[in-house]
N, C-alpha and C positions, 0 to 999 in steps of 0.2 A: 809785604808787597813786592811785586816783581817789577824789574826795570824793563822787561821785555815789551816790545810793541804788541798791542792787541792784534789778534788774528782776525781779519775781516770775515764776516759770514755773508755770503751772497746766495740769494735764492735764484736758481737758474730756470724756474718754471715760467713758461709762457703760455698764454691762453689764446693767442691770436697771431696771425701772420703780420709781419711788418708791412706798414703801408695801408692797412685796412681803414676804412672810413669809420669815424667814431659814432656809429649808430646807422640806422638805415634811413631811407628817404621818407619814411612815414613818421619820422621824428622820435623813433625809439631811442632810449638811452644806450650808450655804448656798453658792451659787455665788460665785466670786470677784467682787468688786466694788471699784471704785476707792475709795480713802479720801478723795480730794479734798484731799490735803495739798499746799500750794504749796511749791515749791522755788525758791530764789532763786539767780541766777547769782552766782558768786564773783568773776568777772573773770579766773580762772585756767583756761584751756581744759582742761587735763588733769584738774583737780579737777571742773570742770563735767561733763565726759564721764563721770567715775566716778559722780557723783551722779545723772546722767540715767538710769543703769541702774536706779535705785530704782523707776522707773515700771514696770518689768517685774513687780513683785510684784502690781500691780493685776490682772493676768490669771492669777495663779497661786493655787492653793489654799494654805492656810496652811502646809502641810508643805513647800512649795517656797520659802518665804520665806528660811529660814536660809541656803541656798546663795547667794542673791543678796546678802543682807546681809553674809555673810562675805567674798564676793568684793569688794564695794564697800569694806568695812573694810580688807581686805588692800591694795587699790589705793591708798586714801587714805594708809595707813601707808607704802607705798612712795614716794608723792609727798613725804611729810614727810621720809623718810629721804634722798631725793635732795637735799633742801635742805641737809642736814648735809654731804653729799658735796661740795657746791659752795657754801660759805659766801660771803656778800657780803663784798667787800673792806672792811677796816677802815681808818679814817683814820689817817694816820701822826702820831705824836706828834713834833712838831718842837722839843721842849724839849731844849736841850743845855747 
């Protein structure tokens, strides 16, 4: 493990001008817009790849978010499960 501070990952994509109304007068929902939430790299490539998928929700309407969140959650759960399948070796107790 590294003692270095994780490097933040920020998405600079914007889909609308600042100050736009959240939808039009006809009651239409607002267009998808990035939340601007910074994600930090974990140092585990498989986990970082799963978390990077969260950027997809910035381009989706709200009803498309659950599918992405559920997929990311499932992938992270699988990564944790794989750690249990391959536990780190334990030091031997040499007391006799």
